[in-house]
C-alpha positions in Angstrom: -18.1 -0.1 32.6 -19.9 -3.2 31.3 -19.5 -5.0 28.0 -22.3 -3.2 26.2 -20.9 0.2 27.2 -17.4 -0.9 26.3 -18.5 -2.0 22.9 -20.3 1.2 22.2 -17.3 3.2 23.4 -15.0 1.2 21.1 -17.2 2.0 18.1 -17.0 5.7 19.0 -13.2 5.5 18.9 -13.2 3.6 15.6 -15.6 6.1 14.1 -13.3 9.0 15.2 -10.2 7.3 13.7 -12.1 6.5 10.5 -12.8 10.2 10.0 -9.1 10.7 9.4 -7.8 7.4 8.0 -9.2 5.6 4.9 -9.1 1.8 5.7 -11.5 -1.1 6.2 -13.2 -1.8 9.5 -11.2 -5.0 10.0 -8.0 -3.1 10.1 -9.2 -0.7 12.7 -10.8 -3.5 14.8 -7.5 -5.4 14.9 -5.7 -2.4 16.4 -8.6 -1.9 18.9 -8.1 -5.6 19.9 -4.5 -4.7 20.7 -5.7 -1.7 22.8 -8.3 -3.7 24.7 -6.0 -6.7 25.3 -3.2 -4.5 26.7 -0.9 -5.5 23.9 1.1 -3.8 21.3 0.5 -3.6 17.5 2.9 -3.9 14.6 1.8 -2.3 11.3 3.6 -3.4 8.2 3.1 -1.9 4.7 4.8 0.1 2.0 5.5 3.9 2.6 2.6 6.3 2.2 -0.3 4.1 3.1 -1.2 5.9 6.4 0.5 3.9 9.1 1.8 7.0 11.0 -1.5 8.8 10.7 -3.3 5.7 12.0 -1.1 5.7 15.2 -1.5 9.4 15.8 -5.2 9.2 15.3 -5.7 6.4 17.7 -3.7 8.3 20.4 -5.8 11.4 19.8 -9.2 9.5 19.9 -8.2 7.7 23.1 -7.2 11.0 24.7 -3.7 9.8 25.7 -0.3 11.4 25.7 1.6 10.6 22.4 5.2 10.3 21.5 6.8 9.5 18.2 10.2 7.9 17.8 11.7 8.0 14.4 13.9 4.9 14.1 17.0 5.5 12.0 20.3 3.6 11.6 22.1 6.0 14.0 19.4 6.0 16.7 20.9 4.9 20.1 19.1 3.0 22.9 19.4 6.1 25.2 17.6 8.1 22.5 14.6 5.9 23.2 14.7 5.2 27.0 16.4 8.4 28.2 19.7 9.0 30.0 21.2 10.5 33.1 22.2 14.1 32.7 24.4 16.1 35.1 22.6 19.0 36.8 25.2 21.8 37.3 23.1 23.5 40.0 22.4 20.5 42.1 25.8 18.9 41.3 24.3 15.5 40.7 23.0 13.3 37.9 19.3 13.3 37.1 17.3 11.1 34.8 16.0 12.8 31.7 13.0 10.8 30.3 13.2 9.6 26.7 10.3 9.7 24.3 9.2 6.2 25.4 7.6 7.9 28.4 4.2 8.4 26.9 0.9 6.5 26.9 1.0 5.8 23.2 4.4 5.5 21.6 4.8 5.4 17.8 7.9 3.5 16.9 8.0 4.8 13.4 9.8 2.6 10.8 11.2 0.4 13.6 13.0 -1.8 11.2 15.3 1.0 10.1 17.2 0.9 13.4 19.8 -1.8 14.2 18.7 -4.6 16.5 20.5 -3.1 19.5 18.3 -0.1 19.4 15.2 -2.1 18.6 15.9 -4.1 21.7 15.7 -1.0 23.8 11.9 -1.4 23.6 11.9 -5.0 24.8 11.8 -4.3 28.5 9.4 -1.4 28.0 6.9 -3.5 26.0 6.9 -6.5 28.4 7.5 -5.0 31.8 6.1 -1.5 31.3 9.4 -0.1 32.7 12.9 0.8 31.6 16.2 0.3 33.3 19.0 2.9 32.9 22.4 2.6 34.6 20.9 0.1 37.1 17.9 2.2 38.0 14.3 1.2 37.0 11.7 3.7 36.0 8.0 2.9 35.5 6.3 3.9 32.3 2.9 5.7 32.2 -0.2 3.6 32.6 -1.6 2.8 30.1 1.4 2.1 27.9 0.8 1.1 24.3 3.3 0.7 21.4 2.2 1.0 17.8 5.2 0.2 15.7 5.4 0.6 11.9 7.7 -1.0 9.5 8.2 -1.2 5.8 8.6 -4.7 4.2 12.1 -6.2 4.9 12.9 -6.2 1.2 13.0 -2.4 1.2 16.5 -1.0 1.1 18.1 0.0 4.4 16.0 -2.1 6.8 16.9 -4.6 9.5 14.6 -7.6 10.2 13.0 -7.5 13.7 14.5 -10.1 16.1 12.1 -12.9 16.9 12.0 -11.9 20.6 10.9 -8.4 19.5 8.1 -9.7 17.2 6.9 -12.0 20.0 6.1 -8.9 22.1 3.5 -7.6 19.6 0.0 -8.9 20.4 -1.2 -8.1 16.8 0.5 -7.6 13.5 -1.6 -6.3 10.6 -1.3 -4.3 7.4 -3.2 -1.3 6.0 -3.0 -2.0 2.3 -3.9 0.3 -0.5 -7.4 1.8 -0.5 -9.8 0.8 -3.3 -10.8 3.3 -5.9 -13.7 4.7 -3.9 -11.5 5.0 -0.8 -8.7 6.8 -2.7 -11.2 9.3 -4.2 -12.6 9.9 -0.7 -9.1 10.6 0.4 -8.8 13.3 -2.2 -12.2 14.8 -1.3 -11.1 15.1 2.3 -7.9 16.7 1.4 -9.7 19.2 -0.8 -11.9 20.1 2.1 -9.1 21.3 4.5 -6.1 23.5 4.4 -3.8 21.2 6.2 -2.0 18.2 4.8 -3.0 15.8 7.6 -6.5 15.5 9.2 -7.0 15.8 13.0 -9.0 13.6 15.3 -11.0 14.8 18.4 -10.6 13.1 21.7 -13.3 10.6 22.5 -12.1 9.2 25.8 -9.9 10.2 28.8 -7.0 8.3 30.4 -9.3 7.1 33.2 -11.9 5.9 30.7 -9.2 4.0 28.7 -8.1 2.3 31.9 -11.7 1.3 32.7 -12.2 0.1 29.1 -9.1 -2.2 29.2 -10.5 -3.9 32.4 -13.7 -5.0 30.7 -12.2 -8.0 28.8 -11.3 -9.5 32.1 -15.0 -10.0 32.8 -15.6 -12.0 29.6 -16.4 -15.7 30.1 -14.3 -18.3 28.2 -15.5 -21.9 28.1 -12.9 -24.5 29.1 -13.2 -26.2 25.7 -12.2 -22.9 24.1 -9.1 -22.8 26.2 -8.2 -26.3 24.9 -9.0 -25.1 21.3 -6.6 -22.1 21.6 -3.8 -24.2 23.1 -4.2 -26.8 20.3 -4.0 -24.2 17.6 -0.7 -23.0 19.1 0.6 -26.5 19.4 -0.4 -27.3 15.8 2.0 -24.7 14.6 4.9 -26.4 16.4 4.2 -29.7 14.8 4.1 -28.3 11.3 7.2 -29.4 9.3 7.5 -26.0 7.6 8.1 -24.4 11.0 11.4 -24.1 12.8 10.0 -22.3 15.8 6.3 -22.4 16.6 4.0 -20.2 18.7 5.4 -19.6 22.2 3.3 -19.9 25.4 3.3 -16.1 25.4 1.6 -16.3 22.0 -1.0 -18.7 23.3 -1.8 -16.2 26.1 -2.1 -13.4 23.6 -4.5 -15.4 21.5 -6.7 -15.9 24.6 -6.6 -12.2 25.5 -7.3 -11.1 21.9 -10.3 -13.4 21.7 -11.8 -11.9 24.8 -11.1 -8.4 23.4 -12.9 -9.3 20.2 -15.9 -10.5 22.1 -16.1 -7.1 23.8 -16.0 -5.4 20.4 -18.9 -7.5 19.4 -20.8 -6.6 22.6 -20.8 -10.2 24.0 -20.0 -11.3 27.5 -18.6 -14.6 26.3 -16.1 -15.8 23.7 -17.1 -17.9 20.7 -14.9 -20.1 18.4 -15.3 -17.4 15.8 -13.6 -14.9 18.1 -10.6 -17.2 18.3 -10.5 -17.9 14.6 -10.9 -14.2 13.7 -7.8 -13.1 15.7 -5.8 -16.2 15.1 -3.8 -15.0 12.0 -3.0 -11.5 13.2 -2.0 -12.8 16.6 0.0 -15.9 15.7 1.4 -15.7 12.2 4.2 -13.1 12.9 5.5 -15.3 15.8 6.4 -18.2 13.5 9.9 -18.9 12.2 9.9 -21.0 9.0 12.5 -23.5 8.0 15.0 -22.6 5.2 13.3 -25.2 3.0 9.9 -23.7 3.6 11.2 -20.2 2.7 12.7 -21.6 -0.5 9.4 -23.1 -1.4 7.7 -19.7 -0.8 5.8 -20.9 2.3 3.9 -18.3 4.2 3.4 -18.0 8.0 -0.3 -17.2 7.5 -0.8 -20.4 5.5 0.6 -22.4 8.5 -2.0 -20.7 10.8 -4.8 -21.3 8.3 -3.8 -25.0 8.0 -3.8 -25.3 11.8 -7.3 -23.8 11.8 -8.4 -26.4 9.3 -6.8 -29.3 11.2 -7.9 -28.5 14.8 -11.5 -29.5 15.7 -13.7 -26.6 16.5 -15.6 -27.1 19.8 -19.3 -26.6 20.1 -20.0 -23.9 22.7 -23.4 -23.2 24.1 -24.2 -19.6 25.0 -23.8 -19.2 28.8 -27.0 -18.6 30.8 -27.7 -15.0 31.8 
């Protein structure tokens, strides 16, 4: 699959998801960037805006196996990863896979579970495997987590640990639809006898694997590598920031920029690709100082200031 074919395929997936979910194109594209860059996506918004439907619709459109984990205060790590169960006939313990063993895992309302249970996903998200009682089990390929959370000021939630947030390639929000979008939502509901819409499969598992290999073929100019690194380093020098973007975050910025180039149908990355993905990829990784929080500083503002300060390189289109 070449870049042009991959771009057209992505548009087909986004069109399929858009038939079920009312949202702007930028929201869908950010999730697709996560899919293409082999990362994970965190959706944050108030209840009832369509986060769960979005995750389910992407899994359906991609033609992948899907599992939903409802995070609650009493959820145990073994409820996520699985556990060893004694088989009476064989007189031995056998591993029973947990719901994390799926291509697309919806970690629904992840911030309603305590940090110990949230951490059960850490190894899965980074290593694509889980370890139970000393034994390691590989997860399906591809493996993609879409986590949803309500804002931390909502009652009964636990803030995600910084290490957990750093595992998400992209964080974005759905937001409320505009008037036209909300009316369209009602029209669609009036036209079916089920509460939730369904999405037809666009791809197969094999095609998704091929699609995710395409960004590896995208050219990135050396000056753009410096630009991405300087943006990450600028967040560490900001006095409002206690912990800046990690080297993992810098790599995710690079991968997301290549993915966005594929979405645009280009075989090379431009500075605009980097700038477009900078906020959703970097902002959630920042830890602000107590003084900055008191002064109502915002992580996205830190990223925007970094974009203003770091010089944008001039990149010529590669010869074809």
